[in-house]
Backbone as numpy.savetxt, mean C-alpha at the origin, in Angstrom:
# Nx Ny Nz CAx CAy CAz Cx Cy Cz
4.67 -25.30 3.45 5.42 -26.52 3.33 5.62 -26.80 1.84
6.80 -26.58 1.36 7.11 -26.86 -0.02 7.13 -25.65 -0.92
6.70 -24.50 -0.43 6.74 -23.28 -1.25 8.17 -22.76 -1.30
8.54 -22.24 -2.45 9.89 -21.69 -2.59 9.97 -20.34 -1.88
11.18 -19.99 -1.51 11.40 -18.72 -0.82 10.93 -17.54 -1.66
11.20 -17.59 -2.96 10.77 -16.48 -3.83 9.26 -16.40 -3.94
8.58 -17.55 -3.89 7.12 -17.53 -3.94 6.53 -16.87 -2.70
7.07 -17.20 -1.55 6.58 -16.61 -0.29 6.87 -15.11 -0.27
8.07 -14.74 -0.69 8.44 -13.33 -0.74 7.52 -12.56 -1.68
7.25 -13.13 -2.84 6.37 -12.47 -3.81 4.95 -12.34 -3.28
4.46 -13.35 -2.59 3.10 -13.30 -2.06 2.97 -12.21 -0.99
3.91 -12.16 -0.07 3.85 -11.15 0.97 3.99 -9.75 0.41
4.90 -9.58 -0.57 5.06 -8.26 -1.18 3.81 -7.86 -1.96
3.19 -8.82 -2.64 1.97 -8.52 -3.38 0.85 -8.07 -2.43
0.75 -8.73 -1.29 -0.26 -8.34 -0.31 0.02 -6.94 0.24
1.28 -6.65 0.53 1.63 -5.34 1.08 1.36 -4.24 0.07
1.72 -4.47 -1.19 1.50 -3.45 -2.22 0.01 -3.28 -2.49
-0.74 -4.37 -2.51 -2.18 -4.29 -2.73 -2.86 -3.47 -1.63
-2.50 -3.73 -0.39 -3.08 -2.96 0.71 -2.67 -1.50 0.64
-1.43 -1.24 0.28 -0.97 0.15 0.18 -1.66 0.88 -0.96
-1.84 0.23 -2.09 -2.51 0.87 -3.21 -3.99 1.09 -2.92
-4.61 0.17 -2.18 -6.00 0.37 -1.78 -6.10 1.58 -0.84
-5.15 1.69 0.08 -5.11 2.86 0.96 -4.83 4.13 0.18
-3.97 4.04 -0.82 -3.68 5.19 -1.67 -4.90 5.64 -2.45
-5.65 4.69 -2.97 -6.87 5.02 -3.70 -7.90 5.67 -2.77
-8.01 5.14 -1.56 -8.93 5.75 -0.58 -8.47 7.15 -0.21
-7.16 7.34 -0.08 -6.63 8.66 0.23 -6.85 9.66 -0.89
-6.65 9.21 -2.13 -6.89 10.10 -3.27 -8.36 10.47 -3.34
-9.24 9.50 -3.15 -10.68 9.78 -3.19 -11.08 10.75 -2.07
-10.52 10.55 -0.89 -10.81 11.46 0.22 -10.29 12.86 -0.05
-9.09 12.94 -0.62 -8.51 14.24 -0.94 -9.31 15.00 -1.99
-9.75 14.29 -3.02 -10.56 14.92 -4.07 -11.89 15.37 -3.50
-12.52 14.52 -2.69 -13.80 14.89 -2.07 -13.64 16.09 -1.15
-12.56 16.12 -0.36 -12.33 17.25 0.54 -12.09 18.53 -0.25
-11.35 18.41 -1.33 -11.09 19.57 -2.18 -12.39 20.11 -2.79
-13.23 19.22 -3.23 -14.51 19.65 -3.80 -15.41 20.29 -2.74
-15.40 19.73 -1.53 -16.19 20.31 -0.45 -15.68 21.70 -0.06
-14.37 21.86 -0.02 -13.80 23.17 0.29 -14.19 24.18 -0.78
-14.11 23.73 -2.03 -14.49 24.63 -3.13 -15.94 25.05 -3.03
-16.78 24.11 -2.66 -18.21 24.39 -2.61 -18.58 25.28 -1.43
-18.13 24.91 -0.22 -18.57 25.62 0.98 -17.79 26.91 1.24
-16.52 26.96 0.90 -15.72 28.14 1.20 -15.62 29.09 0.02
-16.15 28.68 -1.11 -16.08 29.50 -2.33 -14.64 29.78 -2.75
-13.78 28.80 -2.54 -12.39 28.89 -2.97 -12.24 28.05 -4.21
-11.33 28.44 -5.06 -11.06 27.60 -6.23 -9.91 26.65 -5.88
-10.11 25.40 -6.10 -9.06 24.41 -5.87 -8.74 23.72 -7.18
-7.48 23.38 -7.35 -7.02 22.71 -8.56 -6.45 21.36 -8.17
-6.93 20.34 -8.82 -6.43 18.98 -8.58 -5.74 18.53 -9.86
-4.43 18.39 -9.78 -3.69 17.98 -10.98 -3.60 16.46 -11.04
-3.62 15.95 -12.24 -3.50 14.51 -12.44 -2.12 14.02 -12.01
-1.13 14.87 -12.15 0.23 14.51 -11.74 0.30 14.28 -10.23
-0.34 15.15 -9.47 -0.34 15.00 -8.01 -1.04 13.72 -7.60
-2.13 13.39 -8.26 -2.85 12.15 -7.95 -1.99 10.94 -8.28
-1.33 10.97 -9.43 -0.48 9.85 -9.84 0.71 9.68 -8.90
1.34 10.79 -8.52 2.47 10.72 -7.60 2.04 10.17 -6.25
0.90 10.61 -5.74 0.40 10.11 -4.46 0.10 8.62 -4.53
-0.48 8.19 -5.63 -0.82 6.78 -5.79 0.44 5.92 -5.90
1.42 6.37 -6.68 2.67 5.64 -6.81 3.47 5.63 -5.51
3.42 6.74 -4.78 4.12 6.80 -3.50 3.54 5.79 -2.52
2.22 5.62 -2.53 1.63 4.63 -1.63 2.08 3.22 -2.01
2.25 2.94 -3.29 2.78 1.64 -3.70 4.21 1.43 -3.26
5.03 2.49 -3.35 6.42 2.39 -2.90 6.50 2.19 -1.39
5.60 2.81 -0.66 5.56 2.60 0.79 5.25 1.13 1.10
4.34 0.54 0.32 4.03 -0.88 0.51 5.22 -1.77 0.25
6.00 -1.47 -0.77 7.20 -2.26 -1.06 8.24 -2.05 0.04
8.45 -0.79 0.41 9.48 -0.47 1.39 9.20 -1.11 2.75
7.99 -0.96 3.24 7.67 -1.48 4.57 7.17 -2.92 4.54
6.96 -3.48 3.36 6.56 -4.87 3.27 7.70 -5.82 3.02
8.86 -5.29 2.60 9.97 -6.16 2.25 10.52 -6.91 3.46
10.75 -6.22 4.57 11.33 -6.88 5.74 10.45 -8.00 6.28
9.15 -7.77 6.52 8.32 -8.89 6.98 8.22 -10.01 5.94
8.22 -9.65 4.66 8.15 -10.67 3.62 9.41 -11.52 3.61
10.55 -10.87 3.74 11.81 -11.61 3.75 11.91 -12.48 5.00
11.47 -11.95 6.13 11.50 -12.70 7.38 10.61 -13.95 7.28
9.43 -13.78 6.69 8.51 -14.91 6.53 9.05 -15.92 5.52
9.70 -15.44 4.48 10.20 -16.33 3.44 11.30 -17.24 3.96
12.11 -16.75 4.89 13.22 -17.54 5.40 12.90 -18.25 6.72
11.65 -18.16 7.16 11.27 -18.80 8.41 11.07 -20.29 8.21
11.46 -21.05 9.21 11.25 -22.49 9.20 9.75 -22.77 9.30
9.18 -23.63 8.45 7.73 -23.87 8.49 7.23 -24.37 9.85
8.02 -25.15 10.53 7.61 -25.65 11.85 7.53 -24.51 12.85
8.49 -23.60 12.79 8.47 -22.43 13.67 7.31 -21.50 13.33
6.96 -21.40 12.05 5.87 -20.54 11.64 4.53 -21.06 12.16
4.39 -22.37 12.27 3.14 -22.97 12.72 3.03 -23.05 14.24
4.13 -22.86 14.92 4.13 -22.97 16.38 3.45 -21.77 16.99
2.62 -22.00 17.99 1.91 -20.91 18.68 2.65 -20.60 19.96
2.89 -19.32 20.20 3.59 -18.94 21.42 2.65 -18.84 22.57
């Protein structure tokens, strides 16, 4: 009640990107750990490039923006009374 449309849009997008980046960080950590385990147990050499980690992390942020924009826009333009109504 009283928040501007841009404020609501920004809040929802910030939440979506934050969750996506947290998932990206967890994915990068899991990937690095799996690579190290494969190297250790299978005696294979694995290479983890910083570029691949950065691209994966940035891609997760873009996914958050891409899939968070529609719900954020829908929430930003929703009537506050309709948003509070329970179905």
